[in-house]
C-alpha positions as CSV (number, residue, x, y, z in Angstrom):
1,M,97.0,111.7,141.6
2,S,100.1,112.0,139.7
3,I,99.7,112.2,136.1
4,P,102.9,111.0,133.9
5,N,104.4,113.8,131.7
6,I,103.7,111.6,128.4
7,W,100.9,113.3,125.9
8,N,99.6,111.6,122.9
9,H,98.9,114.1,120.1
10,R,95.3,113.7,118.4
11,K,93.4,115.5,116.0
12,V,89.6,116.2,116.5
13,A,87.0,117.1,113.9
14,D,87.2,121.0,112.6
15,T,83.5,121.2,114.4
16,S,85.0,120.4,117.4
17,A,87.7,122.9,117.6
18,K,88.5,124.6,120.7
19,A,90.7,127.6,122.0
20,C,94.3,126.6,122.5
21,E,95.6,126.5,126.1
22,I,98.6,128.9,125.2
23,C,97.1,131.5,122.7
24,Y,93.3,130.8,122.8
25,K,93.1,130.5,119.0
26,P,91.0,127.7,117.6
27,S,92.6,124.3,117.4
28,T,91.9,120.8,116.3
29,S,95.2,119.3,118.0
30,V,94.6,117.7,121.3
31,L,97.4,116.4,124.1
32,I,95.9,113.6,125.9
33,T,97.7,111.3,128.6
34,P,97.8,107.5,128.0
35,E,95.0,107.0,130.5
36,N,92.6,109.9,129.4
37,K,92.8,111.6,132.7
38,D,94.0,114.9,131.4
39,F,93.7,116.4,127.9
40,F,94.0,120.1,126.4
41,Y,93.8,121.6,123.3
42,V,97.1,123.0,121.7
43,C,98.0,124.6,118.0
44,P,100.4,122.4,115.9
45,S,102.9,125.3,115.9
46,H,103.2,125.1,119.7
47,L,104.1,121.5,119.4
48,K,107.2,122.2,117.1
49,D,108.5,124.7,119.9
50,R,111.1,123.0,121.9
51,G,110.2,125.5,124.8
52,F,106.6,123.9,125.3
53,C,107.4,120.5,124.5
54,S,109.8,117.8,123.2
55,P,108.9,114.6,121.1
56,I,109.5,111.7,122.5
57,I,111.0,109.3,119.9
58,D,110.8,105.6,120.1
59,H,113.8,104.3,118.5
60,E,113.2,100.8,118.0
61,A,109.9,101.9,116.0
62,V,112.1,104.2,113.9
63,A,114.5,101.5,113.1
64,A,111.7,98.9,112.3
65,K,110.2,101.4,109.9
66,K,113.6,101.9,108.0
67,K,114.2,98.3,107.9
68,K,110.9,97.7,106.5
69,E,111.4,100.7,104.0
70,M,114.4,99.0,102.8
71,E,113.3,95.6,102.3
72,D,110.4,97.0,100.2
73,E,112.6,99.1,97.8
74,L,115.0,96.0,97.8
75,E,112.0,94.1,96.6
76,R,110.7,96.7,94.1
77,V,114.3,96.9,92.7
78,K,114.5,92.9,92.3
79,N,111.1,92.9,90.5
80,E,112.4,95.9,88.2
81,Y,115.4,93.9,87.2
82,E,113.6,90.4,86.5
83,E,111.2,92.3,84.3
84,K,113.9,94.1,82.3
85,Q,115.6,90.6,81.9
86,R,112.5,88.9,80.9
87,K,112.0,91.7,78.3
88,K,115.6,91.4,77.1
89,Q,115.1,87.6,76.8
90,E,111.8,88.3,74.8
91,K,113.3,90.4,72.3
92,E,116.2,88.2,71.7
93,S,113.9,85.3,70.9
94,K,111.9,87.7,68.5
95,K,115.2,88.6,67.0
96,D,116.1,84.8,66.5
97,E,112.6,84.3,65.2
98,E,113.0,87.3,62.9
99,S,116.1,86.0,61.3
100,K,114.4,82.6,60.7
101,K,111.4,84.2,58.4
102,P,111.6,87.8,57.2
103,K,108.8,90.0,58.0
104,D,107.4,93.4,56.1
105,K,108.6,96.5,57.1
106,E,105.2,97.6,58.3
107,E,104.7,94.8,60.6
108,K,107.9,95.9,62.3
109,D,106.9,99.4,62.6
110,A,103.4,98.1,64.5
111,E,105.5,96.0,66.9
112,K,107.8,99.2,67.6
113,K,104.7,101.0,68.5
114,D,103.2,98.4,70.5
115,E,106.5,97.9,72.7
116,S,106.7,101.5,73.2
117,K,103.5,101.8,74.9
118,P,104.0,99.5,77.7
119,N,107.3,101.0,78.5
120,G,105.8,104.5,79.1
121,K,103.0,103.0,81.3
122,D,105.9,101.4,83.4
123,K,107.1,104.9,83.8
124,V,104.1,106.3,85.1
125,E,103.8,103.5,87.5
126,D,107.1,104.2,89.0
127,K,106.6,107.7,89.9
128,K,104.9,107.7,93.6
129,P,103.7,110.6,95.5
130,P,106.4,111.8,97.7
131,K,106.1,110.6,101.2
132,L,105.3,113.1,103.9
133,E,107.4,113.2,106.9
134,E,105.5,112.1,109.7
135,E,105.1,114.2,112.9
136,P,105.9,112.9,116.3
137,R,102.8,111.6,118.1
138,V,104.0,111.4,121.8
139,F,105.2,114.2,123.6
140,S,106.5,115.3,127.2
141,L,106.0,118.9,128.4
142,Q,108.5,121.1,129.5
143,R,108.8,121.4,133.4
144,T,107.0,124.8,133.9
145,F,103.9,123.7,131.4
146,Y,103.8,120.2,132.9
147,Q,103.4,122.0,136.6
148,Q,100.8,124.2,135.6
149,R,98.9,121.0,134.2
150,L,99.4,119.5,137.5
151,D,98.3,122.9,139.7
152,R,95.1,123.2,137.5
153,K,94.2,119.6,138.2
154,R,94.8,119.7,141.9
155,Q,92.8,123.2,142.0
156,A,89.9,121.8,140.1
157,E,90.0,118.8,142.7
158,M,89.9,121.0,145.5
159,A,87.2,123.0,144.2
160,K,84.9,119.9,143.7
161,R,85.9,118.8,147.3
162,N,84.8,122.1,148.7
163,R,81.4,122.1,146.9
164,E,80.7,118.7,148.2
165,R,81.6,119.9,151.7
166,L,79.4,123.0,151.4
167,S,76.5,121.0,150.2
168,N,76.7,118.6,153.0
169,P,74.8,120.0,156.3
170,N,76.7,118.3,158.8
171,Y,80.1,120.2,157.8
172,F,79.0,123.5,159.7
173,P,78.7,123.7,163.2
174,S,75.3,123.4,164.4
175,V,73.6,126.3,166.7
176,P,74.3,126.0,170.5
177,K,71.2,124.6,172.3
178,D,72.3,125.2,176.0
179,L,71.9,128.7,177.8
180,P,75.1,130.7,177.9
């Protein structure tokens, strides 16, 4: 019967929005237990309220994510450095070739224009959209709200049991058959 105090945050479609358990405004955010035993709709603003719930942070996952980001950044910087070195060597080789045979001034201007265009493209590629800070996905309710969920679940089970008892004819006493 006991439900663990671990709640996963999920989003539903806008057409499936229902009233928030706290403020009764339509909400598409749902808190659900890992075993799908219980769920309720809640506003995203309530998830940020420390008086309602607190996020459960998996420190190992955060550390692994940071390590992966650092490795990606290191790889990107290495690639940029190698690209710059390659371009530098190409320029040096072109200068050596130019010194061996003179070129017209017009051809040099055309090459400079061609070289400047790819540099502009590289700058555009380097710009990435800013990463949005990820919101926590796992929460634990504060003691009072968790107890309310347990009480509500317990009341629902009791009501179901009472309905079953009332529908069972053997539950009620039978009419006495002997004369008093």
